[in-house]
C-alpha positions in Angstrom: 141.4 32.5 215.1 144.4 34.6 214.0 147.0 34.3 211.4 150.6 34.4 212.1 150.8 38.1 212.0 148.0 38.3 214.5 145.4 39.5 212.0 142.4 37.9 212.6 140.5 35.6 210.0 137.9 33.0 209.9 137.8 30.3 211.8 135.8 28.0 209.1 137.4 28.8 205.6 140.8 30.9 206.8 139.6 34.1 204.7 140.5 37.4 205.5 138.0 39.9 204.9 136.1 40.0 208.0 133.8 42.7 208.4 133.1 44.3 211.9 129.3 44.6 212.3 128.6 45.5 215.8 129.1 45.5 219.6 126.3 43.3 221.5 124.5 45.3 224.1 126.1 45.1 227.4 129.3 43.0 226.8 131.3 42.6 229.7 134.2 41.1 227.4 134.7 44.1 224.9 132.9 42.0 222.5 133.1 42.5 218.8 131.2 40.8 216.1 132.8 40.2 212.9 131.1 38.6 209.6 133.4 36.7 207.2 132.2 37.7 203.6 133.6 34.6 202.1 131.5 32.0 204.0 129.5 33.9 206.4 130.7 33.1 209.8 129.9 35.3 212.7 132.6 35.3 215.3 133.2 37.2 218.5 136.6 38.7 219.0 137.4 40.2 222.5 139.2 42.8 224.1 139.3 41.4 227.4 139.7 38.3 228.9 137.0 36.5 230.8 137.6 36.1 234.7 138.1 32.2 235.5 135.0 32.2 237.4 131.8 34.3 236.8 128.6 34.3 239.1 125.6 33.1 237.3 123.4 35.6 235.3 120.1 35.3 233.9 120.7 38.9 232.2 118.6 39.7 228.8 122.3 41.2 227.6 125.4 39.6 226.7 126.8 38.8 229.8 123.7 36.0 230.5 125.5 32.5 231.7 127.1 30.3 233.9 124.3 28.5 235.0 125.0 25.4 233.2 121.5 24.2 232.7 120.9 24.5 228.9 121.6 20.7 227.9 119.1 19.3 230.5 116.8 21.6 228.5 117.7 20.4 225.2 118.1 16.5 225.8 114.4 16.6 226.0 113.7 18.1 222.8 115.5 15.9 220.9 114.6 13.2 222.4 113.1 11.8 218.7 116.5 12.0 217.1 118.2 10.4 220.2 115.7 7.1 219.8 116.3 6.9 216.1 119.9 6.5 216.7 121.1 4.9 219.4 119.8 1.3 219.8 117.9 -0.2 223.1 120.3 -2.7 223.8 123.6 -4.0 222.4 127.5 -2.6 222.7 127.5 1.4 221.8 129.9 3.8 222.6 129.2 7.3 222.9 131.1 10.6 223.7 129.5 13.6 225.2 131.2 16.5 224.4 130.6 19.3 227.4 128.6 16.4 229.4 127.6 19.5 231.5 125.2 18.1 234.9 125.1 14.8 233.2 121.7 15.0 231.6 122.6 13.1 228.4 124.7 10.5 230.2 121.7 9.7 232.4 119.4 9.6 229.3 121.7 7.2 227.3 121.7 4.9 230.2 118.0 4.7 230.4 118.0 4.2 226.9 120.7 1.2 226.9 121.9 -0.6 230.2 124.7 -2.2 227.3 125.6 1.7 226.2 129.2 2.8 227.7 130.0 6.5 227.7 132.8 9.0 227.9 132.1 12.1 229.4 134.3 15.6 228.8 133.3 18.6 231.3 135.8 20.9 232.3 133.9 21.8 235.2 134.4 19.6 238.5 131.6 21.1 240.5 128.8 20.2 238.4 129.7 16.2 237.7 129.2 14.3 241.6 125.7 13.1 240.0 127.1 10.6 237.7 131.0 10.7 238.3 131.4 7.6 239.9 128.7 5.6 237.3 130.2 2.5 236.0 129.1 3.0 232.4 130.8 6.4 232.2 134.4 7.6 231.9 134.4 11.1 233.2 137.3 13.3 232.0 137.7 16.5 233.5 138.7 19.2 230.9 138.1 20.5 227.3 137.9 18.5 224.3 141.0 19.5 222.8 143.3 18.9 226.0 142.6 15.1 225.0 144.9 13.1 222.1 142.6 10.6 219.9 144.6 8.1 220.8 143.3 8.9 224.7 139.7 8.8 223.8 139.2 6.1 220.8 136.9 5.9 218.7 132.6 5.9 218.9 129.5 5.2 217.4 128.0 8.5 218.1 130.1 11.8 219.2 127.6 14.2 220.5 128.3 17.7 220.1 125.5 19.4 222.2 125.5 23.5 222.3 129.5 23.2 223.1 130.5 24.1 219.3 129.7 27.8 219.8 132.0 27.9 223.2 134.9 26.3 221.2 138.6 28.1 220.8 138.3 27.0 217.3 135.1 25.9 215.7 136.6 24.1 212.9 139.4 22.5 214.8 136.6 20.5 217.3 134.6 19.7 214.1 138.0 17.8 212.6 138.4 16.2 215.8 134.5 15.3 216.1 135.1 13.3 212.8 138.7 11.7 214.0 136.6 10.4 216.9 134.0 8.3 214.7 134.5 5.1 213.9 133.8 4.7 209.9 129.9 4.2 210.3 129.2 6.4 213.6 127.3 9.5 213.7 128.0 12.9 215.1 125.3 14.7 216.4 125.6 18.7 216.8 123.3 21.5 218.1 123.8 25.1 218.3 121.8 28.5 218.7 120.1 29.5 215.4 121.2 33.2 214.7 118.2 33.5 212.3 116.1 34.3 215.5 118.0 37.6 215.3 115.1 38.3 212.8 112.3 38.0 215.1 110.1 40.4 215.4 109.3 40.1 219.2 113.1 39.9 220.1 114.3 41.5 223.3 117.6 39.6 224.1 121.0 39.9 223.0 121.5 36.9 220.9 125.4 37.2 220.8 126.2 36.6 224.4 130.0 36.9 225.8 129.8 33.1 226.3 129.5 32.1 222.6 132.5 32.6 220.4 130.7 31.3 217.5 127.0 32.4 215.6 125.8 29.8 213.1 123.1 30.4 210.6 122.2 26.9 208.5 124.7 28.4 205.6 127.8 29.1 207.8 127.3 25.9 209.7 126.9 23.7 206.6 130.2 25.7 204.9 132.0 24.7 208.4 130.8 20.9 207.8 132.0 21.0 204.3 135.7 22.5 205.5 135.4 19.7 208.2 134.7 16.5 205.7 131.7 16.0 207.0 128.1 15.4 205.5 124.4 16.1 206.9 122.4 13.0 207.1 119.8 15.3 208.8 119.4 18.8 209.3 116.4 20.9 210.9 115.0 23.5 209.0 111.9 24.4 211.3 113.4 25.6 214.2 114.5 29.3 214.3 115.9 28.6 217.8 118.2 26.0 217.9 119.8 24.3 214.5 119.9 20.1 215.0 122.1 18.4 212.7 123.2 14.8 212.3 126.5 14.2 210.2 128.8 11.7 209.1 132.3 11.4 207.7 132.1 12.3 203.9 133.2 9.0 203.0 130.4 6.8 204.8 127.6 5.5 202.5 126.1 2.6 204.6 125.5 1.1 208.4 123.5 3.0 210.8 123.1 5.6 208.4 120.1 3.2 206.7 118.0 3.9 210.0 118.0 7.6 209.8 115.4 9.5 207.9 117.0 12.0 205.9 115.4 15.2 206.0 116.8 17.5 203.2 118.2 20.6 203.5 115.9 23.2 201.4 117.6 26.1 201.9 114.5 27.8 203.2 116.5 30.2 205.2 118.5 33.1 203.5 122.3 33.9 204.9 122.4 36.3 207.7 124.2 39.5 206.3 126.2 41.8 207.6 123.8 44.8 207.4 121.3 42.7 209.5 123.1 43.5 212.6 122.1 47.2 212.9 118.4 46.3 212.1 118.5 43.7 214.4 119.8 45.8 217.5 117.7 48.9 216.7 114.4 46.5 217.1 115.7 45.1 220.1 116.0 48.5 221.8 112.7 49.3 220.2 111.0 46.3 221.9 112.5 46.7 225.0 110.9 49.8 225.0 107.4 48.0 224.6 108.2 45.9 227.4 106.5 49.0 229.6 103.1 48.3 228.4 103.5 44.4 228.7 104.9 45.2 232.4 101.9 47.0 233.2 99.3 44.6 231.6 101.1 41.8 234.2 100.5 44.2 236.9 97.0 44.4 235.9 96.4 41.0 236.0 98.4 40.5 239.3 96.0 43.2 240.9 93.0 41.1 240.2 94.2 37.2 240.0 97.0 35.4 241.3 100.0 35.2 238.7 102.4 33.0 237.8 105.9 33.3 235.8 106.5 30.2 234.1 110.1 30.5 233.1 112.9 32.5 235.2 115.8 33.7 232.8 116.0 35.9 230.0 113.0 37.4 229.1 112.2 37.8 232.9 115.5 40.1 233.1 114.2 41.9 230.3 111.1 42.4 231.5 112.3 43.8 234.8 115.4 45.8 233.8 113.9 47.4 230.6 109.7 47.1 231.3 109.9 48.0 235.2 107.9 44.8 236.2 107.9 44.2 239.9 108.4 40.2 239.9 107.4 39.9 243.7 103.9 40.3 242.6 104.0 36.6 241.1 104.9 33.0 241.8 108.1 32.6 239.5 108.4 29.1 238.6 111.4 27.4 236.4 111.6 23.6 236.7 115.5 23.5 235.3 116.4 26.9 237.1 115.1 26.0 240.4 117.3 23.1 241.0 120.4 25.5 240.5 119.9 29.2 241.9 117.5 30.3 244.5 116.1 33.4 243.3 115.8 35.9 240.3 115.8 39.7 241.2 115.1 38.9 244.7 111.9 36.0 244.1 112.2 32.7 244.9 112.3 30.4 241.9 110.0 27.3 242.2 109.4 24.2 240.4 106.3 23.3 239.1 105.0 21.4 241.3 103.9 24.7 243.5 100.8 24.4 241.3 100.0 21.3 243.4 99.9 23.6 246.7 99.0 27.1 245.7 96.2 27.9 243.3 96.9 30.4 240.5 94.7 31.7 238.3 96.4 32.7 235.5 100.0 31.1 233.9 102.4 33.7 232.0 105.2 31.5 229.8 108.2 33.5 229.4 110.1 31.1 227.3 110.4 30.5 223.5 111.7 27.2 222.1 110.2 25.1 225.4 106.8 27.3 225.0 104.6 24.6 223.6 105.9 22.2 226.0 105.1 24.3 229.1 101.8 25.2 228.0 101.2 21.1 228.0 102.3 20.9 231.4 100.8 24.0 233.0 97.4 22.4 231.6 98.0 19.3 233.0 99.0 20.9 236.7 95.2 22.7 236.5 96.0 26.1 234.7 93.0 27.7 233.4 94.2 30.8 231.4 97.6 30.9 230.0 99.2 33.6 228.0 102.6 33.2 226.4 105.3 36.4 226.1 104.7 36.2 222.3 100.9 37.0 222.5 101.4 39.4 225.3 104.2 41.3 223.3 101.7 41.0 220.0 99.5 42.8 221.9 101.3 45.7 223.4 
């Protein structure tokens, strides 16, 4: 966001005191990160424009992206929230902002056969599986390209990992508020900047695809600016922030069925001097990956090893740790349907474990670690290690 004289200003509060705090590792767009001294919002500003179409990248640096599979991962993670909001029958209108490959749309239809959905997605190449469904009105484009009059009003507005991509996060939230019926709800989820404090972080958090980076405090400030109030706010997940909101004036209706989880303020706001500490930690941790890679090599020389998770942690192990992925079976249930290989190794679905005997499964995932561990055990895995465990022993 800029002022009339093109001076950068805070997208959330309009403040002009933006403090440059650093440059993301491996940025391809000349990104720099600034911190608002008034509200704490972290914003990316770019010196180069993105190409119209990027190749998919599983990079552990800032140039990660363009695989478009993340919403499928998160729909399963927020299942319990959705079930508390969506009735099992009866008319109910939902708009899905950034509908991606249609995972949420399909979940909603399975939940309520009477539901009607407006799906907004700019990428035509990934919408064929749900484009013609009679309960879905698919609009190709970005939210800000459509008028409120054209879209109408909804019982639920879903903004799942779209806000961080917006041209203006505040403008997007204001539009979301306008799309709500009086007692409607807005469900928002964004990556949690709290993860930069993780002791084992090896991935660049400030990726080129994200213009805004939120902690709980800066997100709360943004909602205050947008005349929205929290009805639920997760405060235990260091990977994602999940919020359920209403118009500030709403006092009744569907909100009565939501168990309100009061924000306790347990997280401290991200401060500008933390960026340097975070980046030094990432670089130091990447050096430690050589030890992790050696341990994996030793395991693979004695036993059959499967790597479960084919994205950024695997890339970090290969690029910075020198790991040789062709020593392993590489599994990723989400990625296997969208790209054929990573670092020259075929990406398999977990069904491969029904056909190939594996002695050890190594989980290279963070927020989905628990779910993967459970599934690996049901598929007969005897020895399971997580990245977190291997890194702690390095």
